[in-house]
C-alpha positions as protocol buffer text, in pm:
chain_id: "A"
residue {
  index: 1
  type: MET
  ca { x: -1907 y: 4944 z: -8635 }
}
residue {
  index: 2
  type: ALA
  ca { x: -1549 y: 4820 z: -8755 }
}
residue {
  index: 3
  type: PHE
  ca { x: -1241 y: 4856 z: -8510 }
}
residue {
  index: 4
  type: ARG
  ca { x: -1073 y: 4987 z: -8788 }
}
residue {
  index: 5
  type: ASN
  ca { x: -893 y: 5235 z: -8519 }
}
residue {
  index: 6
  type: LEU
  ca { x: -765 y: 5138 z: -8173 }
}
residue {
  index: 7
  type: LEU
  ca { x: -611 y: 5370 z: -7907 }
}
residue {
  index: 8
  type: LEU
  ca { x: -462 y: 5182 z: -7591 }
}
residue {
  index: 9
  type: ALA
  ca { x: -443 y: 5448 z: -7292 }
}
residue {
  index: 10
  type: PHE
  ca { x: -224 y: 5384 z: -7048 }
}
residue {
  index: 11
  type: SER
  ca { x: -309 y: 5316 z: -6727 }
}
residue {
  index: 12
  type: GLY
  ca { x: -75 y: 5238 z: -6460 }
}
residue {
  index: 13
  type: ASP
  ca { x: 232 y: 5039 z: -6546 }
}
residue {
  index: 14
  type: ALA
  ca { x: 87 y: 4699 z: -6359 }
}
residue {
  index: 15
  type: ALA
  ca { x: -196 y: 4713 z: -6608 }
}
residue {
  index: 16
  type: PHE
  ca { x: -68 y: 4785 z: -6886 }
}
residue {
  index: 17
  type: GLU
  ca { x: 157 y: 4475 z: -7026 }
}
residue {
  index: 18
  type: SER
  ca { x: -209 y: 4321 z: -7071 }
}
residue {
  index: 19
  type: SER
  ca { x: -375 y: 4582 z: -7193 }
}
residue {
  index: 20
  type: LEU
  ca { x: -120 y: 4602 z: -7445 }
}
residue {
  index: 21
  type: ALA
  ca { x: -167 y: 4220 z: -7503 }
}
residue {
  index: 22
  type: HIS
  ca { x: -439 y: 4201 z: -7613 }
}
residue {
  index: 23
  type: ALA
  ca { x: -490 y: 4530 z: -7777 }
}
residue {
  index: 24
  type: ILE
  ca { x: -226 y: 4329 z: -8040 }
}
residue {
  index: 25
  type: LYS
  ca { x: -445 y: 4062 z: -8137 }
}
residue {
  index: 26
  type: LEU
  ca { x: -705 y: 4287 z: -8140 }
}
residue {
  index: 27
  type: ALA
  ca { x: -581 y: 4435 z: -8425 }
}
residue {
  index: 28
  type: HIS
  ca { x: -495 y: 4227 z: -8584 }
}
residue {
  index: 29
  type: HIS
  ca { x: -803 y: 4073 z: -8575 }
}
residue {
  index: 30
  type: HIS
  ca { x: -993 y: 4332 z: -8731 }
}
residue {
  index: 31
  type: ASP
  ca { x: -683 y: 4432 z: -8951 }
}
residue {
  index: 32
  type: ALA
  ca { x: -670 y: 4722 z: -8690 }
}
residue {
  index: 33
  type: TRP
  ca { x: -359 y: 5016 z: -8658 }
}
residue {
  index: 34
  type: LEU
  ca { x: -331 y: 5128 z: -8300 }
}
residue {
  index: 35
  type: THR
  ca { x: -180 y: 5377 z: -8115 }
}
residue {
  index: 36
  type: ALA
  ca { x: -74 y: 5465 z: -7759 }
}
residue {
  index: 37
  type: VAL
  ca { x: -153 y: 5737 z: -7555 }
}
residue {
  index: 38
  type: MET
  ca { x: 67 y: 5795 z: -7218 }
}
residue {
  index: 39
  type: ARG
  ca { x: -96 y: 6099 z: -7048 }
}
residue {
  index: 40
  type: ASN
  ca { x: -348 y: 6136 z: -6727 }
}
residue {
  index: 41
  type: GLY
  ca { x: -356 y: 6563 z: -6745 }
}
residue {
  index: 42
  type: THR
  ca { x: 7 y: 6744 z: -6681 }
}
residue {
  index: 43
  type: SER
  ca { x: 289 y: 6624 z: -6499 }
}
residue {
  index: 44
  type: ALA
  ca { x: 274 y: 6551 z: -6165 }
}
residue {
  index: 45
  type: VAL
  ca { x: 521 y: 6820 z: -6080 }
}
residue {
  index: 46
  type: ASP
  ca { x: 284 y: 7113 z: -6253 }
}
residue {
  index: 47
  type: ARG
  ca { x: -10 y: 6993 z: -6039 }
}
residue {
  index: 48
  type: TYR
  ca { x: 143 y: 6936 z: -5696 }
}
residue {
  index: 49
  type: GLY
  ca { x: 528 y: 7054 z: -5713 }
}
residue {
  index: 50
  type: ALA
  ca { x: 433 y: 7469 z: -5621 }
}
residue {
  index: 51
  type: GLY
  ca { x: 695 y: 7565 z: -5359 }
}
residue {
  index: 52
  type: LEU
  ca { x: 929 y: 7243 z: -5518 }
}
residue {
  index: 53
  type: PRO
  ca { x: 1245 y: 7288 z: -5517 }
}
residue {
  index: 54
  type: ARG
  ca { x: 1426 y: 7339 z: -5828 }
}
residue {
  index: 55
  type: ALA
  ca { x: 1620 y: 7018 z: -5825 }
}
residue {
  index: 56
  type: LEU
  ca { x: 1321 y: 6873 z: -5693 }
}
residue {
  index: 57
  type: LYS
  ca { x: 1074 y: 6847 z: -5918 }
}
residue {
  index: 58
  type: GLU
  ca { x: 1413 y: 6801 z: -6204 }
}
residue {
  index: 59
  type: GLN
  ca { x: 1456 y: 6456 z: -5994 }
}
residue {
  index: 60
  type: VAL
  ca { x: 1054 y: 6420 z: -6065 }
}
residue {
  index: 61
  type: ARG
  ca { x: 1055 y: 6473 z: -6444 }
}
residue {
  index: 62
  type: GLN
  ca { x: 1371 y: 6279 z: -6420 }
}
residue {
  index: 63
  type: VAL
  ca { x: 1226 y: 6018 z: -6311 }
}
residue {
  index: 64
  type: GLU
  ca { x: 841 y: 6024 z: -6518 }
}
residue {
  index: 65
  type: ALA
  ca { x: 1069 y: 6069 z: -6878 }
}
residue {
  index: 66
  type: GLU
  ca { x: 1187 y: 5777 z: -6779 }
}
residue {
  index: 67
  type: ASP
  ca { x: 904 y: 5569 z: -6707 }
}
residue {
  index: 68
  type: VAL
  ca { x: 774 y: 5681 z: -7022 }
}
residue {
  index: 69
  type: ALA
  ca { x: 1050 y: 5578 z: -7232 }
}
residue {
  index: 70
  type: VAL
  ca { x: 1046 y: 5251 z: -7087 }
}
residue {
  index: 71
  type: THR
  ca { x: 689 y: 5197 z: -7172 }
}
residue {
  index: 72
  type: LYS
  ca { x: 768 y: 5363 z: -7487 }
}
residue {
  index: 73
  type: ALA
  ca { x: 1015 y: 5068 z: -7559 }
}
residue {
  index: 74
  type: MET
  ca { x: 766 y: 4799 z: -7425 }
}
residue {
  index: 75
  type: PHE
  ca { x: 494 y: 4890 z: -7708 }
}
residue {
  index: 76
  type: GLU
  ca { x: 729 y: 4930 z: -7926 }
}
residue {
  index: 77
  type: ARG
  ca { x: 919 y: 4650 z: -7876 }
}
residue {
  index: 78
  type: GLU
  ca { x: 568 y: 4455 z: -7895 }
}
residue {
  index: 79
  type: THR
  ca { x: 385 y: 4520 z: -8136 }
}
residue {
  index: 80
  type: HIS
  ca { x: 758 y: 4551 z: -8384 }
}
residue {
  index: 81
  type: ALA
  ca { x: 654 y: 4188 z: -8260 }
}
residue {
  index: 82
  type: ALA
  ca { x: 336 y: 4122 z: -8385 }
}
residue {
  index: 83
  type: GLY
  ca { x: 389 y: 4240 z: -8760 }
}
residue {
  index: 84
  type: LEU
  ca { x: 278 y: 4538 z: -8608 }
}
residue {
  index: 85
  type: ALA
  ca { x: 485 y: 4820 z: -8747 }
}
residue {
  index: 86
  type: GLY
  ca { x: 415 y: 4958 z: -8977 }
}
residue {
  index: 87
  type: ARG
  ca { x: 65 y: 5055 z: -8797 }
}
residue {
  index: 88
  type: ALA
  ca { x: 141 y: 5147 z: -8469 }
}
residue {
  index: 89
  type: MET
  ca { x: 217 y: 5445 z: -8327 }
}
residue {
  index: 90
  type: PHE
  ca { x: 327 y: 5557 z: -7908 }
}
residue {
  index: 91
  type: ILE
  ca { x: 188 y: 5950 z: -7846 }
}
residue {
  index: 92
  type: ALA
  ca { x: 418 y: 6057 z: -7599 }
}
residue {
  index: 93
  type: PRO
  ca { x: 292 y: 6325 z: -7301 }
}
residue {
  index: 94
  type: GLU
  ca { x: 459 y: 6649 z: -7453 }
}
residue {
  index: 95
  type: ALA
  ca { x: 296 y: 6489 z: -7711 }
}
residue {
  index: 96
  type: LEU
  ca { x: -19 y: 6535 z: -7609 }
}
residue {
  index: 97
  type: GLY
  ca { x: 54 y: 6876 z: -7511 }
}
residue {
  index: 98
  type: ASP
  ca { x: -312 y: 7046 z: -7278 }
}
residue {
  index: 99
  type: MET
  ca { x: -523 y: 6721 z: -7413 }
}
residue {
  index: 100
  type: ALA
  ca { x: -715 y: 6503 z: -7192 }
}
residue {
  index: 101
  type: PRO
  ca { x: -648 y: 6089 z: -7327 }
}
residue {
  index: 102
  type: SER
  ca { x: -1002 y: 6118 z: -7364 }
}
residue {
  index: 103
  type: ALA
  ca { x: -1082 y: 6410 z: -7633 }
}
residue {
  index: 104
  type: LEU
  ca { x: -819 y: 6204 z: -7839 }
}
residue {
  index: 105
  type: ALA
  ca { x: -994 y: 5937 z: -7770 }
}
residue {
  index: 106
  type: ARG
  ca { x: -1286 y: 6024 z: -7993 }
}
residue {
  index: 107
  type: ALA
  ca { x: -1117 y: 5970 z: -8277 }
}
residue {
  index: 108
  type: PHE
  ca { x: -1125 y: 5578 z: -8275 }
}
residue {
  index: 109
  type: ASP
  ca { x: -1342 y: 5381 z: -8284 }
}
residue {
  index: 110
  type: LEU
  ca { x: -1251 y: 5187 z: -7960 }
}
residue {
  index: 111
  type: ILE
  ca { x: -1046 y: 5207 z: -7618 }
}
residue {
  index: 112
  type: VAL
  ca { x: -806 y: 4963 z: -7505 }
}
residue {
  index: 113
  type: THR
  ca { x: -736 y: 4985 z: -7152 }
}
residue {
  index: 114
  type: GLY
  ca { x: -677 y: 4893 z: -6765 }
}
residue {
  index: 115
  type: PHE
  ca { x: -799 y: 4924 z: -6457 }
}
residue {
  index: 116
  type: GLN
  ca { x: -607 y: 5212 z: -6205 }
}
residue {
  index: 117
  type: GLN
  ca { x: -585 y: 5027 z: -5874 }
}
residue {
  index: 118
  type: ASP
  ca { x: -505 y: 5357 z: -5750 }
}
residue {
  index: 119
  type: ALA
  ca { x: -672 y: 5612 z: -5633 }
}
residue {
  index: 120
  type: PRO
  ca { x: -724 y: 5869 z: -5897 }
}
residue {
  index: 121
  type: GLY
  ca { x: -367 y: 6140 z: -5958 }
}
residue {
  index: 122
  type: ASP
  ca { x: -120 y: 5872 z: -5739 }
}
residue {
  index: 123
  type: ASP
  ca { x: 3 y: 5786 z: -6132 }
}
residue {
  index: 124
  type: PRO
  ca { x: 69 y: 6102 z: -6307 }
}
residue {
  index: 125
  type: HIS
  ca { x: 75 y: 5892 z: -6634 }
}
residue {
  index: 126
  type: ALA
  ca { x: -269 y: 5652 z: -6624 }
}
residue {
  index: 127
  type: ALA
  ca { x: -568 y: 5725 z: -6752 }
}
residue {
  index: 128
  type: HIS
  ca { x: -946 y: 5594 z: -6582 }
}
residue {
  index: 129
  type: PRO
  ca { x: -1091 y: 5345 z: -6798 }
}
residue {
  index: 130
  type: ASP
  ca { x: -1445 y: 5523 z: -6636 }
}
residue {
  index: 131
  type: LEU
  ca { x: -1391 y: 5924 z: -6662 }
}
residue {
  index: 132
  type: LEU
  ca { x: -1258 y: 5756 z: -7070 }
}
residue {
  index: 133
  type: ALA
  ca { x: -1555 y: 5618 z: -7111 }
}
residue {
  index: 134
  type: LEU
  ca { x: -1745 y: 5929 z: -6939 }
}
residue {
  index: 135
  type: ARG
  ca { x: -1610 y: 6173 z: -7117 }
}
residue {
  index: 136
  type: SER
  ca { x: -1539 y: 6044 z: -7428 }
}
residue {
  index: 137
  type: GLY
  ca { x: -1791 y: 5921 z: -7651 }
}
residue {
  index: 138
  type: ARG
  ca { x: -1657 y: 5614 z: -7699 }
}
residue {
  index: 139
  type: PRO
  ca { x: -1662 y: 5271 z: -7646 }
}
residue {
  index: 140
  type: VAL
  ca { x: -1382 y: 5116 z: -7334 }
}
residue {
  index: 141
  type: LEU
  ca { x: -1223 y: 4778 z: -7282 }
}
residue {
  index: 142
  type: VAL
  ca { x: -1133 y: 4749 z: -6987 }
}
residue {
  index: 143
  type: VAL
  ca { x: -867 y: 4427 z: -7009 }
}
residue {
  index: 144
  type: PRO
  ca { x: -778 y: 4287 z: -6602 }
}
residue {
  index: 145
  type: LYS
  ca { x: -399 y: 4278 z: -6476 }
}
residue {
  index: 146
  type: ASP
  ca { x: -272 y: 4007 z: -6544 }
}
residue {
  index: 147
  type: TYR
  ca { x: -484 y: 3887 z: -6784 }
}
residue {
  index: 148
  type: THR
  ca { x: -432 y: 3622 z: -7077 }
}
residue {
  index: 149
  type: ALA
  ca { x: -581 y: 3468 z: -7340 }
}
residue {
  index: 150
  type: ASP
  ca { x: -448 y: 3240 z: -7695 }
}
residue {
  index: 151
  type: ALA
  ca { x: -689 y: 3402 z: -7852 }
}
residue {
  index: 152
  type: LEU
  ca { x: -1003 y: 3656 z: -7860 }
}
residue {
  index: 153
  type: SER
  ca { x: -1372 y: 3561 z: -7688 }
}
residue {
  index: 154
  type: ASN
  ca { x: -1560 y: 3292 z: -7882 }
}
residue {
  index: 155
  type: HIS
  ca { x: -1854 y: 3363 z: -7611 }
}
residue {
  index: 156
  type: VAL
  ca { x: -2018 y: 3750 z: -7501 }
}
residue {
  index: 157
  type: LEU
  ca { x: -2206 y: 3778 z: -7160 }
}
residue {
  index: 158
  type: LEU
  ca { x: -2411 y: 4133 z: -7205 }
}
residue {
  index: 159
  type: ALA
  ca { x: -2571 y: 4211 z: -6953 }
}
residue {
  index: 160
  type: TRP
  ca { x: -2877 y: 4353 z: -7088 }
}
residue {
  index: 161
  type: ASP
  ca { x: -3104 y: 4593 z: -6798 }
}
residue {
  index: 162
  type: GLY
  ca { x: -3312 y: 4721 z: -7136 }
}
residue {
  index: 163
  type: LYS
  ca { x: -3177 y: 5094 z: -7015 }
}
residue {
  index: 164
  type: ARG
  ca { x: -3057 y: 5330 z: -7273 }
}
residue {
  index: 165
  type: ALA
  ca { x: -2658 y: 5256 z: -7177 }
}
residue {
  index: 166
  type: ALA
  ca { x: -2678 y: 4876 z: -7237 }
}
residue {
  index: 167
  type: ALA
  ca { x: -2827 y: 4958 z: -7566 }
}
residue {
  index: 168
  type: ARG
  ca { x: -2558 y: 5167 z: -7644 }
}
residue {
  index: 169
  type: ALA
  ca { x: -2311 y: 4929 z: -7491 }
}
residue {
  index: 170
  type: LEU
  ca { x: -2492 y: 4631 z: -7753 }
}
residue {
  index: 171
  type: GLY
  ca { x: -2503 y: 4887 z: -8084 }
}
residue {
  index: 172
  type: ASP
  ca { x: -2122 y: 4965 z: -8039 }
}
residue {
  index: 173
  type: ALA
  ca { x: -2058 y: 4579 z: -7946 }
}
residue {
  index: 174
  type: MET
  ca { x: -2145 y: 4434 z: -8268 }
}
residue {
  index: 175
  type: ASP
  ca { x: -1890 y: 4350 z: -8454 }
}
residue {
  index: 176
  type: VAL
  ca { x: -1763 y: 4164 z: -8209 }
}
residue {
  index: 177
  type: ILE
  ca { x: -2040 y: 4016 z: -8046 }
}
residue {
  index: 178
  type: GLU
  ca { x: -2136 y: 3894 z: -8509 }
}
residue {
  index: 179
  type: GLY
  ca { x: -1942 y: 3612 z: -8549 }
}
residue {
  index: 180
  type: LYS
  ca { x: -1913 y: 3481 z: -8219 }
}
residue {
  index: 181
  type: ARG
  ca { x: -1924 y: 3100 z: -8100 }
}
residue {
  index: 182
  type: ALA
  ca { x: -2212 y: 3207 z: -7827 }
}
residue {
  index: 183
  type: VAL
  ca { x: -2425 y: 3465 z: -7633 }
}
residue {
  index: 184
  type: THR
  ca { x: -2580 y: 3462 z: -7339 }
}
residue {
  index: 185
  type: VAL
  ca { x: -2766 y: 3823 z: -7223 }
}
residue {
  index: 186
  type: LEU
  ca { x: -2865 y: 3766 z: -6873 }
}
residue {
  index: 187
  type: THR
  ca { x: -3075 y: 4004 z: -6668 }
}
residue {
  index: 188
  type: VAL
  ca { x: -3134 y: 4026 z: -6313 }
}
residue {
  index: 189
  type: GLY
  ca { x: -3387 y: 4113 z: -6096 }
}
residue {
  index: 190
  type: GLY
  ca { x: -3678 y: 3917 z: -5935 }
}
residue {
  index: 191
  type: GLU
  ca { x: -3928 y: 3804 z: -6261 }
}
residue {
  index: 192
  type: PRO
  ca { x: -3750 y: 3729 z: -6555 }
}
residue {
  index: 193
  type: PRO
  ca { x: -3893 y: 4110 z: -6771 }
}
residue {
  index: 194
  type: PRO
  ca { x: -4153 y: 4054 z: -7028 }
}
residue {
  index: 195
  type: THR
  ca { x: -4041 y: 4015 z: -7387 }
}
residue {
  index: 196
  type: PRO
  ca { x: -4119 y: 4305 z: -7556 }
}
residue {
  index: 197
  type: PRO
  ca { x: -4345 y: 4373 z: -7886 }
}
residue {
  index: 198
  type: GLY
  ca { x: -4081 y: 4318 z: -8212 }
}
residue {
  index: 199
  type: GLY
  ca { x: -3907 y: 3957 z: -7979 }
}
residue {
  index: 200
  type: GLY
  ca { x: -3642 y: 4272 z: -7815 }
}
residue {
  index: 201
  type: VAL
  ca { x: -3264 y: 4156 z: -7765 }
}
residue {
  index: 202
  type: LEU
  ca { x: -3307 y: 3851 z: -7828 }
}
residue {
  index: 203
  type: THR
  ca { x: -3469 y: 3871 z: -8161 }
}
residue {
  index: 204
  type: HIS
  ca { x: -3223 y: 4222 z: -8255 }
}
residue {
  index: 205
  type: LEU
  ca { x: -2970 y: 3961 z: -8208 }
}
residue {
  index: 206
  type: GLU
  ca { x: -3093 y: 3679 z: -8456 }
}
residue {
  index: 207
  type: ARG
  ca { x: -3182 y: 3975 z: -8695 }
}
residue {
  index: 208
  type: HIS
  ca { x: -2773 y: 4018 z: -8729 }
}
residue {
  index: 209
  type: GLY
  ca { x: -2760 y: 3564 z: -8706 }
}
residue {
  index: 210
  type: ILE
  ca { x: -2665 y: 3577 z: -8359 }
}
residue {
  index: 211
  type: ALA
  ca { x: -2765 y: 3263 z: -8142 }
}
residue {
  index: 212
  type: ALA
  ca { x: -2835 y: 3349 z: -7816 }
}
residue {
  index: 213
  type: LYS
  ca { x: -2955 y: 3254 z: -7502 }
}
residue {
  index: 214
  type: HIS
  ca { x: -3164 y: 3429 z: -7223 }
}
residue {
  index: 215
  type: LEU
  ca { x: -3073 y: 3334 z: -6856 }
}
residue {
  index: 216
  type: HIS
  ca { x: -3230 y: 3536 z: -6625 }
}
residue {
  index: 217
  type: GLU
  ca { x: -3092 y: 3524 z: -6226 }
}
residue {
  index: 218
  type: ALA
  ca { x: -3258 y: 3635 z: -5913 }
}
residue {
  index: 219
  type: LEU
  ca { x: -3062 y: 3888 z: -5729 }
}
residue {
  index: 220
  type: ASP
  ca { x: -2964 y: 3782 z: -5368 }
}
residue {
  index: 221
  type: HIS
  ca { x: -2677 y: 3881 z: -5122 }
}
residue {
  index: 222
  type: ARG
  ca { x: -2371 y: 3853 z: -5378 }
}
residue {
  index: 223
  type: GLY
  ca { x: -2472 y: 4197 z: -5596 }
}
residue {
  index: 224
  type: ILE
  ca { x: -2505 y: 4261 z: -5962 }
}
residue {
  index: 225
  type: ALA
  ca { x: -2136 y: 4283 z: -5997 }
}
residue {
  index: 226
  type: ALA
  ca { x: -2077 y: 3972 z: -5855 }
}
residue {
  index: 227
  type: ILE
  ca { x: -2385 y: 3768 z: -6022 }
}
residue {
  index: 228
  type: ILE
  ca { x: -2253 y: 3925 z: -6346 }
}
residue {
  index: 229
  type: GLU
  ca { x: -1900 y: 3783 z: -6307 }
}
residue {
  index: 230
  type: ASP
  ca { x: -1989 y: 3489 z: -6231 }
}
residue {
  index: 231
  type: THR
  ca { x: -2183 y: 3408 z: -6459 }
}
residue {
  index: 232
  type: ALA
  ca { x: -1896 y: 3480 z: -6700 }
}
residue {
  index: 233
  type: ASP
  ca { x: -1795 y: 3237 z: -6564 }
}
residue {
  index: 234
  type: ALA
  ca { x: -2076 y: 2942 z: -6516 }
}
residue {
  index: 235
  type: VAL
  ca { x: -2122 y: 3031 z: -6905 }
}
residue {
  index: 236
  type: GLY
  ca { x: -1786 y: 3018 z: -6983 }
}
residue {
  index: 237
  type: ALA
  ca { x: -1781 y: 3381 z: -7152 }
}
residue {
  index: 238
  type: LYS
  ca { x: -1489 y: 3565 z: -7154 }
}
residue {
  index: 239
  type: LEU
  ca { x: -1555 y: 3926 z: -7291 }
}
residue {
  index: 240
  type: ILE
  ca { x: -1851 y: 4084 z: -7070 }
}
residue {
  index: 241
  type: VAL
  ca { x: -2032 y: 4376 z: -7241 }
}
residue {
  index: 242
  type: MET
  ca { x: -2245 y: 4666 z: -7086 }
}
residue {
  index: 243
  type: GLY
  ca { x: -2337 y: 4964 z: -7009 }
}
residue {
  index: 244
  type: ALA
  ca { x: -2180 y: 5183 z: -6795 }
}
residue {
  index: 245
  type: TYR
  ca { x: -2333 y: 5521 z: -6549 }
}
residue {
  index: 246
  type: GLU
  ca { x: -2681 y: 5498 z: -6570 }
}
residue {
  index: 247
  type: HIS
  ca { x: -2633 y: 5740 z: -6199 }
}
residue {
  index: 248
  type: SER
  ca { x: -2352 y: 5981 z: -6229 }
}
residue {
  index: 249
  type: LYS
  ca { x: -2002 y: 5972 z: -6182 }
}
residue {
  index: 250
  type: PHE
  ca { x: -2009 y: 6123 z: -5817 }
}
residue {
  index: 251
  type: THR
  ca { x: -2240 y: 5883 z: -5708 }
}
residue {
  index: 252
  type: GLN
  ca { x: -2063 y: 5579 z: -5878 }
}
residue {
  index: 253
  type: ASP
  ca { x: -1775 y: 5716 z: -5689 }
}
residue {
  index: 254
  type: MET
  ca { x: -1936 y: 5815 z: -5346 }
}
residue {
  index: 255
  type: PHE
  ca { x: -2104 y: 5466 z: -5381 }
}
residue {
  index: 256
  type: GLY
  ca { x: -1997 y: 5257 z: -5537 }
}
residue {
  index: 257
  type: GLY
  ca { x: -2165 y: 5121 z: -5894 }
}
residue {
  index: 258
  type: VAL
  ca { x: -2214 y: 4822 z: -6095 }
}
residue {
  index: 259
  type: THR
  ca { x: -2032 y: 4952 z: -6302 }
}
residue {
  index: 260
  type: HIS
  ca { x: -1715 y: 5068 z: -6181 }
}
residue {
  index: 261
  type: LYS
  ca { x: -1768 y: 4703 z: -5892 }
}
residue {
  index: 262
  type: VAL
  ca { x: -1762 y: 4506 z: -6255 }
}
residue {
  index: 263
  type: MET
  ca { x: -1420 y: 4687 z: -6404 }
}
residue {
  index: 264
  type: ARG
  ca { x: -1196 y: 4675 z: -6002 }
}
residue {
  index: 265
  type: THR
  ca { x: -1294 y: 4305 z: -5989 }
}
residue {
  index: 266
  type: ALA
  ca { x: -1390 y: 4115 z: -6320 }
}
residue {
  index: 267
  type: ARG
  ca { x: -1181 y: 3805 z: -6415 }
}
residue {
  index: 268
  type: VAL
  ca { x: -1203 y: 3820 z: -6818 }
}
residue {
  index: 269
  type: PRO
  ca { x: -1210 y: 4181 z: -7046 }
}
residue {
  index: 270
  type: VAL
  ca { x: -1464 y: 4410 z: -6955 }
}
residue {
  index: 271
  type: PHE
  ca { x: -1728 y: 4654 z: -7294 }
}
residue {
  index: 272
  type: LEU
  ca { x: -1857 y: 4963 z: -7174 }
}
residue {
  index: 273
  type: SER
  ca { x: -2036 y: 5180 z: -7342 }
}
residue {
  index: 274
  type: HIS
  ca { x: -2242 y: 5569 z: -7161 }
}
């Protein structure tokens, strides 16, 4: 899949700058259009302001409007400086109306965002990458706060368990993976998985012209998420590709799943598909 139409979803003030910088690099690399959206439902006044005095409601609306203006100015300044002014667009909350960012995202190739560190609802403008991946049907690239890199990754770590979500992530990320210098396929567990008939994922990658190697790590006290992140560091991978939510979103929220943990603590961008 070619990434010609990118959606940058605002994920809070702390994470926006790094996700914007990475989205610009992707837009240049893929010769893509870049659209930014700043919305996570209705205004905080509409959601939580019942019973507040009118003057206080107006004050909150003014603060929200100022936040949007600052973010829009940053987006336009950085995309103009990068030579993307003719292929960049900022969608303000009032323009999006009642449409959720996940619904908007269904007409894009890839969502770029950051991990929202605060609890849902703390930032009325921030979209949450886990819900975007779950509800949009599109792949999501989560860029860590303060992440910087001179260029896009040349080494990809594919977290592979052979399940549906991992297969979906591999297919969605193929345009990213093809042409990379190195791909490491990581499996985690007690014993290395047997090679299935037809050669499995390594043969699949080879037939796409991708030279990949398989690395198996035993499960230990660190847990799967930490093993994925530590392995990415060890092999020099600057992008993690993985599936999201083989269990329910409720289970992920209550007990903490691999997807959520990797998004929260990864030191490199994470490509997710549900």
